[in-house]
C-alpha positions, -999 to 999 in steps of 0.1 A, spaced: -258 -768 584 -290 -757 601 -326 -761 589 -328 -726 574 -297 -731 553 -309 -765 541 -343 -750 530 -325 -721 512 -302 -746 494 -332 -768 485 -357 -741 475 -335 -713 463 -305 -729 446 -294 -695 432 -294 -680 467 -316 -653 482 -314 -615 481 -305 -601 515 -317 -566 524 -315 -544 554 -348 -547 573 -355 -510 571 -355 -512 533 -384 -537 531 -404 -532 563 -412 -507 590 -413 -514 627 -439 -494 646 -449 -495 682 -484 -506 687 -508 -504 716 -501 -524 748 -520 -557 750 -531 -568 785 -537 -603 796 -574 -597 799 -575 -587 762 -560 -620 750 -584 -647 738 -572 -679 755 -590 -701 729 -567 -691 701 -531 -699 695 -517 -664 689 -482 -655 699 -472 -620 710 -437 -605 711 -433 -580 738 -402 -558 743 -394 -525 759 
């Protein structure tokens, strides 16, 4: 059993409701972030895909 399943069993003994992502969130394309715009003093992660 992986860590996520252990946490679900521990914190949500009755299970969790699963929904399709599109019913509870919207994914939109944002503006492109360049390396020069990133603040190297902060620990912020970016997910980039094309």
